[in-house]
N, C-alpha and C positions, 0 to 999 in steps of 0.2 A: 761338187762345185766346179770341177773341170768341165762337166757336161753343161752346166749353166752358163759358164763363160763362153763355151763353143756356140751354144744356141744364140747368145747375144751377139757374138761376132758374125754370125750368119744372117743377122738382121731380124730375128724373131723378137717379139715384144714380151717381156715378162709380165704376168698378170697377178700372181699371188705366190707367196713363199719367199723364202725357204721356211719350211715348217716340218713337223714330224707327226705322222698319223698316230692316233691313240692305239688302235689295234694293228698289229703287224710292225709297228715302229718304223715304217718306211719314211725316209727323208724325202720330201717332195718339193717341187715348185710347179706352177702352172703357167702355160704360155698361150698366147693368142696367135693363130695363124693369120695369113693375109686376109682371110674371109671372116675373121672375128670368132672362129670356133676355138674352144678352149681344149688344150691337151695337157695331160699330166706327164711330167718327167719325174721319175722316182728311182730310188735305189735302197738297198740294204734292208730287206724284209726279214722278220724273225722266222726261224725254223720251228714249227710246232710239231710235237709228237704226241702219241697217246698217253705219255707219262705226264703231260701238262693238263691239270684239271680245268674244266670250263668254269666260268663264273658269270653271274648276271650283274650288269651295271645299268644305271639309269640312262635313258636315251640321250639326255643332255650331255653326258660324258662322252658319247661317241660322235656327236655332231659338231664338236669344237675342234680346236687345234691345240696340240700339247704345248707347243711353243711357237713363237712367231706371230705375225700380225693376223688379225681377223680377216676372214674372206671378204674381198671387195665385191661391190655390186657389179653386174654385167653392163651397166649403163655407160 
């Protein structure tokens, strides 16, 4: 949240987030640069080891957002 506040104070425009990615559990927010390009700002990814078993999930589970608002259009 400190990084989000800093980017806003520097004049960047927030585009989407704050949310949490399903895989990796990173907390994210997306920003637009002055040219309209989108950049992800994230932190706090999970550490995975060989002791963690892989599992299959439906594609619909990985395309969403765990919490937070739905992704806005780029229009």
